[in-house]
C-alpha positions in Angstrom: -151.0 -8.9 282.5 -151.6 -7.5 279.0 -148.8 -5.0 279.5 -146.4 -7.8 280.4 -147.5 -9.8 277.4 -147.3 -6.9 275.0 -143.8 -6.0 276.4 -142.7 -9.6 275.6 -144.2 -9.4 272.1 -142.5 -6.1 271.5 -139.1 -7.5 272.7 -139.5 -10.4 270.3 -140.4 -8.2 267.4 -137.4 -5.9 268.1 -135.1 -8.9 268.1 -136.7 -10.2 264.9 -136.3 -6.8 263.2 -132.7 -6.5 264.4 -131.8 -9.8 262.8 -133.9 -9.6 259.5 -134.3 -5.8 258.8 -132.0 -3.8 261.1 -132.4 -0.6 259.1 -136.1 -0.4 260.3 -135.2 -0.4 264.0 -135.0 3.3 264.0 -138.6 3.6 262.7 -140.0 1.3 265.4 -137.9 2.8 268.3 -138.8 6.3 267.1 -142.5 5.6 267.2 -142.2 4.0 270.7 -140.2 7.0 271.9 -142.8 9.4 270.5 -145.6 7.5 272.3 -143.6 7.4 275.5 -143.2 11.2 275.5 -147.0 11.5 275.6 -147.3 9.5 278.9 -143.9 9.8 280.6 -145.2 12.3 283.2 -148.7 12.1 284.9 -148.8 15.9 284.8 -148.6 15.8 281.0 -150.2 12.4 280.3 -152.3 12.9 277.1 -154.1 9.6 277.7 -155.9 11.3 280.7 -157.8 13.4 278.2 -161.0 12.1 276.7 -160.2 10.9 273.2 -162.6 11.6 270.3 -162.4 10.8 266.6 -162.8 13.4 263.9 -166.1 11.7 262.9 -167.4 12.3 266.4 -167.5 16.0 265.6 -170.1 15.4 262.8 -173.8 15.9 263.7 -175.8 12.7 264.0 -178.3 13.7 261.3 -179.2 16.5 258.9 -178.1 17.7 255.6 -174.4 17.5 254.4 -172.1 20.1 255.9 -170.4 22.4 253.5 -167.1 23.9 254.5 -164.5 26.1 252.7 -160.8 25.9 253.2 -158.1 28.3 252.1 -154.8 26.4 251.6 -151.6 28.4 251.9 -148.1 27.6 251.0 -146.3 25.9 253.9 -146.1 28.2 256.9 -144.2 27.4 260.0 -146.1 27.3 263.3 -149.4 26.8 261.5 -152.0 24.1 261.9 -152.7 21.2 259.7 -155.4 20.8 257.0 -157.1 18.2 259.2 -157.0 20.6 262.2 -158.5 23.4 260.0 -161.4 21.0 259.2 -161.8 20.1 262.9 -161.9 23.8 263.9 -164.6 24.5 261.4 -166.7 21.5 262.5 -166.4 22.6 266.1 -167.4 26.1 265.1 -170.5 24.8 263.3 -171.3 22.5 266.2 -171.4 25.7 268.3 -173.6 27.4 265.7 -171.1 30.2 265.9 -171.7 33.8 264.8 -169.2 35.3 267.1 -165.6 34.0 267.2 -162.5 35.1 269.1 -158.9 33.9 268.6 -155.9 34.3 270.9 -152.8 34.2 268.6 -153.2 35.6 265.1 -149.6 35.0 263.8 -149.9 35.2 260.0 -153.7 34.8 260.0 -154.0 31.3 258.6 -156.4 30.0 261.3 -158.6 33.1 261.5 -159.0 32.9 257.7 -160.5 29.4 257.9 -162.9 30.6 260.6 -164.0 33.8 258.8 -164.6 31.9 255.6 -167.1 29.6 257.2 -169.1 32.2 259.1 -172.1 34.3 257.9 -171.1 37.7 256.5 -172.5 39.6 259.5 -170.6 37.6 262.1 -168.3 39.0 264.7 -164.7 37.8 264.2 -161.9 39.0 266.5 -158.2 38.0 266.7 -155.7 39.1 269.2 -151.9 39.1 269.1 -148.9 41.2 270.1 -148.2 44.3 267.9 -145.2 42.6 266.2 -142.5 44.8 267.6 -140.0 44.4 270.4 -141.9 45.1 273.6 -141.9 43.6 277.1 -144.6 41.0 277.9 -146.2 40.5 281.3 -145.1 36.9 281.4 -141.7 35.7 280.2 -141.7 33.8 276.9 -138.9 31.2 277.2 -139.7 29.0 274.3 -137.5 30.0 271.4 -140.1 29.5 268.7 -142.7 31.4 270.7 -140.2 34.2 271.2 -139.5 34.5 267.4 -143.3 34.5 266.6 -143.9 37.1 269.3 -141.5 39.5 267.7 -142.5 38.9 264.1 -144.0 41.7 262.1 -146.9 41.2 259.7 -149.4 39.6 262.1 -152.4 38.6 260.0 -150.5 39.3 256.7 -151.8 36.1 255.0 -155.5 37.0 255.5 -157.1 37.5 252.1 -157.9 41.1 251.3 -161.6 40.4 250.8 -161.9 38.9 254.4 -159.9 41.6 256.2 -162.9 44.0 256.6 -164.9 41.3 258.4 -162.1 40.7 261.0 -161.2 42.9 264.0 -157.5 42.7 264.5 -156.5 43.5 268.1 -152.9 44.2 269.0 -152.1 43.8 272.7 -150.4 41.5 275.2 -153.2 39.0 276.0 -152.2 39.3 279.7 -153.2 43.0 279.6 -156.3 42.4 277.5 -159.6 43.2 279.2 -162.1 40.5 278.2 -165.0 42.0 280.1 -166.6 43.7 277.1 -166.8 40.3 275.4 -168.0 38.3 278.5 -170.7 35.8 277.7 -170.9 37.0 274.1 -168.7 34.6 272.2 -169.8 31.3 270.6 -166.4 30.0 269.8 -162.9 30.8 271.2 -159.6 29.4 269.8 -156.5 29.6 272.0 -153.3 29.4 270.1 -151.0 32.0 271.7 -147.8 31.6 273.7 -147.4 28.1 275.1 -145.9 28.8 278.5 -148.1 27.9 281.5 -148.9 31.5 282.5 -150.2 32.5 279.0 -152.1 29.3 278.5 -153.9 29.9 281.8 -154.5 33.6 281.1 -155.8 33.0 277.6 -157.9 30.0 278.6 -159.6 31.6 281.6 -160.3 34.8 279.7 -161.6 32.8 276.8 -163.9 30.8 279.1 -165.4 33.9 280.6 -166.0 35.2 277.0 -168.0 32.1 276.1 -171.7 31.9 276.3 -173.2 28.8 277.8 -173.1 26.1 275.1 -170.1 27.8 273.5 -166.9 25.9 272.6 -163.3 26.7 273.4 -160.5 24.9 271.5 -156.8 24.7 272.1 -154.0 24.1 269.6 -150.7 22.3 270.4 -152.0 20.0 273.1 -149.1 17.6 272.7 -146.0 16.3 274.5 -143.8 19.0 272.9 -145.8 21.7 274.6 -146.2 20.2 278.1 -147.5 23.4 279.7 -150.6 23.2 277.5 -151.3 19.6 278.5 -150.6 20.4 282.2 -152.9 23.3 282.3 -155.8 21.4 280.6 -155.4 18.5 282.9 -155.5 20.7 286.0 -158.4 22.8 284.7 -162.1 22.1 285.4 -163.0 22.3 281.7 -163.0 18.5 281.1 -161.5 18.9 277.6 -161.5 16.2 274.9 -158.5 15.5 272.6 -159.2 14.9 268.9 -157.3 11.9 267.7 -154.7 12.5 265.0 -154.5 16.2 265.8 -153.1 18.4 268.6 -156.5 20.0 269.1 -158.4 19.8 272.4 -161.8 21.4 273.1 -164.4 21.9 275.8 -168.1 22.9 275.8 -169.2 25.5 278.4 -172.1 24.2 280.4 
């Protein structure tokens, strides 16, 4: 009944705007179209994921949390400042001292993680070598294909942090995670967005986590339906952080 009532109200508002302020119709219809993309298919329905607010990531008590951010000039295919903050809060929630990232790209995300870890922590990031080479799974998305072939992976990581980070260059589909099994506190999955790579990186990352560790995914959004589809099909029971494209799960 509420849906019918809301549809009526929306229809009336659209008519009102069309008469009094028609230039704003594009704004309203654009927002509605964006929201509809998120729920148009049950296989990619973002509302099926448990929603959490950023404030839910904060501990219920204790001293103030201190975090450090490195803000870079605008870099395409990067994550937002709010998402940086959420990653760090998740990492602190896991009391992390060992971190693994799938998808280095320019190194913006791993920089944030390394900045907020104790100096003796284990920090690893994995990406393709940055040269034209076949991958086990086809990368159909044009942006992913460009990123896969880009040189200079990790090039934005500050010089003083580089010695603390282990840069691994390999197709994640060929990567052997067994030496890391059960030894990671926090895993961040931000590699290729096709279904095969999302599944590969997620399942390997899950095996790498210790019990109580946290795995997080970037680009859980309508524009990357394979990410959403995999997470909905998985047994991880992930939550989606409102206002971001980050999802995460805690390993039992």
